[in-house]
C-alpha positions in Angstrom: 80.5 -41.1 -16.4 77.5 -40.6 -14.3 74.0 -40.1 -15.9 72.7 -36.5 -16.1 69.5 -35.8 -14.4 67.3 -32.9 -15.6 64.4 -31.9 -13.3 61.1 -30.7 -14.7 60.1 -27.2 -13.6 57.5 -24.7 -14.4 58.9 -21.8 -16.5 55.9 -19.7 -16.2 56.2 -16.5 -14.1 54.3 -16.2 -10.7 52.0 -13.6 -12.4 51.1 -15.9 -15.3 50.3 -18.7 -12.8 48.2 -16.3 -10.8 46.2 -15.1 -13.9 45.6 -18.6 -15.1 44.3 -19.6 -11.4 41.9 -16.6 -11.5 40.7 -17.3 -15.1 40.1 -20.9 -14.1 38.0 -19.8 -11.1 35.9 -17.5 -13.2 35.3 -20.2 -15.8 34.2 -22.6 -13.1 32.1 -20.0 -11.5 30.4 -19.2 -14.8 29.7 -22.8 -15.5 28.1 -23.2 -12.0 25.9 -20.3 -12.4 24.8 -21.6 -15.9 24.0 -24.9 -14.3 22.0 -23.2 -11.5 20.1 -21.1 -13.9 19.4 -24.0 -16.3 18.0 -26.1 -13.3 16.0 -23.0 -12.1 14.4 -22.7 -15.5 13.4 -26.2 -15.5 12.1 -25.9 -11.9 10.1 -22.6 -12.8 6.4 -22.6 -11.9 3.6 -20.0 -11.4 0.9 -20.4 -8.9 -2.2 -18.3 -9.0 -3.8 -17.2 -5.9 -7.0 -15.0 -5.2 -7.8 -13.0 -2.2 -11.1 -11.2 -1.5 -10.9 -8.2 0.7 -14.0 -6.7 2.2 -13.7 -2.9 2.5 -16.2 -2.3 5.2 -16.5 1.5 5.8 -13.2 2.3 4.2 -13.4 5.6 2.3 -10.4 4.7 -0.2 -8.1 1.9 -1.4 -4.4 2.2 -0.5 -2.1 -0.5 -1.8 1.4 -0.5 -0.7 3.6 -3.2 -2.6 7.4 -4.0 -2.6 8.4 -5.5 -5.9 5.4 -6.4 -8.0 3.8 -5.4 -11.3 0.2 -4.3 -10.7 -2.8 -4.0 -13.0 -5.8 -2.2 -11.8 -9.2 -2.9 -13.2 -12.8 -2.0 -12.3 -14.8 -4.8 -10.6 -18.6 -5.1 -10.2 -18.8 -5.4 -6.3 -17.9 -3.6 -3.1 -14.9 -5.7 -2.4 -11.4 -5.8 -3.8 -10.5 -9.0 -5.4 -6.6 -9.5 -5.7 -5.4 -12.2 -8.2 -1.7 -12.8 -7.9 0.7 -14.8 -10.2 3.6 -15.9 -8.1 6.5 -17.3 -10.2 9.2 -19.1 -8.5 12.3 -21.0 -9.7 15.0 -22.9 -7.8 14.3 -20.6 -4.9 10.7 -20.0 -3.7 9.4 -16.4 -4.3 8.2 -14.8 -1.1 4.6 -13.5 -1.3 2.5 -12.1 1.5 -0.6 -10.1 1.7 -2.4 -8.4 4.5 -4.7 -5.5 5.4 -4.7 -2.9 8.1 -7.4 -0.2 8.0 -7.5 1.3 4.5 -4.1 -0.1 3.6 -3.5 -3.3 1.8 0.1 -4.5 2.1 1.9 -6.7 -0.3 5.3 -8.0 0.4 7.1 -10.1 -2.4 10.7 -10.9 -3.1 12.7 -13.2 -5.2 16.4 -13.8 -6.3 16.2 -13.2 -9.9 20.0 -13.9 -10.4 19.6 -17.6 -9.7 15.8 -17.8 -10.3 15.4 -15.9 -13.7 11.9 -14.9 -14.4 10.7 -15.1 -10.9 8.5 -12.5 -9.4 4.8 -11.5 -8.6 2.2 -9.8 -10.9 -1.1 -8.7 -9.5 -4.5 -7.9 -10.9 -6.6 -5.7 -8.6 -10.4 -5.7 -9.2 -11.7 -2.4 -7.4 -15.1 -1.1 -6.8 -16.3 1.7 -9.1 -15.9 5.3 -7.9 -13.7 4.6 -4.7 -10.4 6.6 -4.6 -7.4 4.3 -5.4 -3.9 4.8 -4.3 -1.2 2.4 -5.5 2.5 2.4 -4.7 5.2 0.0 -5.6 9.0 0.3 -4.9 10.1 -1.7 -8.0 7.5 -2.7 -10.6 5.2 -1.4 -13.3 1.5 -0.1 -12.6 -1.2 0.0 -15.1 -4.8 0.9 -15.0 -7.5 0.1 -17.5 -11.0 1.2 -17.7 -11.4 3.0 -14.5 -14.4 5.2 -14.9 -14.8 7.2 -11.9 -13.0 8.6 -8.9 -9.3 9.7 -8.3 -6.5 7.4 -9.2 -2.9 7.9 -7.9 0.0 5.6 -8.7 3.5 5.8 -7.9 6.7 3.5 -8.5 10.3 4.0 -7.5 11.6 2.3 -10.6 8.7 1.2 -13.0 6.7 2.4 -15.9 3.1 3.9 -15.1 0.2 3.8 -17.5 -3.6 4.3 -17.7 -5.7 3.6 -20.6 -9.5 4.4 -21.3 -9.7 6.4 -18.1 -12.8 8.2 -17.1 -11.5 9.4 -13.7 -11.9 12.9 -12.3 -8.1 12.8 -11.6 -5.0 10.9 -12.5 -1.7 11.4 -10.8 1.5 9.4 -11.5 4.9 9.7 -10.2 8.0 7.5 -11.0 11.6 7.6 -10.2 13.0 6.0 -13.3 10.2 5.0 -15.8 7.9 6.3 -18.4 4.3 7.5 -17.9 1.6 7.1 -20.5 -2.2 8.0 -20.1 -5.3 8.0 -22.4 -8.6 9.1 -21.4 -12.2 8.1 -22.4 -13.6 11.3 -20.8 -12.3 14.6 -20.1 -10.6 14.5 -16.6 -10.4 17.5 -14.2 -6.8 17.1 -13.6 -3.8 15.1 -14.9 -0.4 15.2 -13.1 2.7 13.3 -14.0 6.2 13.5 -12.6 9.1 11.4 -13.8 12.6 12.0 -12.7 14.1 10.1 -15.7 11.6 9.0 -18.1 9.3 10.2 -20.9 5.6 11.4 -20.4 2.9 11.1 -23.0 -0.8 11.7 -22.7 -3.9 12.2 -24.8 -6.9 14.0 -23.5 -10.2 14.2 -25.3 -11.4 17.5 -26.8 -14.4 19.1 -25.1 -16.0 22.0 -23.2 -13.3 21.7 -20.4 -10.1 23.8 -21.1 -6.8 23.4 -19.1 -4.2 25.4 -17.5 -1.2 23.3 -18.9 2.3 23.3 -17.3 4.8 21.1 -19.1 8.5 21.2 -18.3 11.6 19.0 -19.0 15.1 20.0 -17.8 16.9 18.0 -20.7 14.2 16.6 -23.0 11.8 17.9 -25.7 8.4 19.3 -24.8 5.5 19.0 -27.3 1.8 20.1 -26.4 -1.1 20.2 -28.6 -3.4 21.2 -25.8 -4.0 24.9 -25.8 -3.4 26.3 -22.3 -5.9 28.4 -20.7 -4.8 30.0 -17.4 -8.4 30.5 -16.3 -9.4 26.8 -17.4 -11.6 24.6 -15.4 -9.0 21.9 -15.2 -5.2 21.6 -15.2 -2.5 19.5 -16.7 1.0 19.2 -15.1 3.8 17.2 -16.5 7.4 17.5 -15.5 10.5 15.4 -16.2 14.1 15.8 -15.4 15.5 13.9 -18.3 12.8 12.8 -20.6 10.5 14.0 -23.5 6.9 15.1 -23.0 4.1 14.8 -25.4 0.6 16.1 -24.7 -2.2 15.6 -27.4 -5.8 16.3 -27.8 -8.1 14.2 -29.8 
């Protein structure tokens, strides 16, 4: 009688084998990403750089930045001082700054997926009273203690804020972010537009009255500022999908 030979074989269905292969690949990929992120965190470093820009005969300051958080403060000279904090990980963060006429151009880019925490934050020290325009594609913009002039800020996807402002006009527009403003002195004008964010502002009480126009398509509107159609100043706040809160103190 001959010996019976039984062969080993995989009884799993082709679909099951495919699923296990896919799951195994995903797990391996997740482990690899985790290792890369861990290495990037260990390699993370921040470099501080300072640039001094002589304005010459420029009548205003225009800052156009790509992806950067920007803080604007008032300086004590006739130059613009840019202090940058550039954070890199496993991949170096790209950072470039240049000037052409009235425009200060800032380019920054990093791969946050494999370099978590990377990016650029800037502090701009600007002369007193000079009109200021700050634009960034993806970043927050804040201004503190600007005492004179006209301040205009915008971001495609970031929050915008101003505090202790004494400017004559403050204009802010963001695509997907919140806008907040407080004033040390009564401005002539405050204009805020957010396509998908909240707007909040507090204006000091005083002799100047305002023509107030506040509207939100799908949010609540609350204004404690009495509107005067013949007022010497104006307040405009509009949002597509956010709440609007206006106060007077």
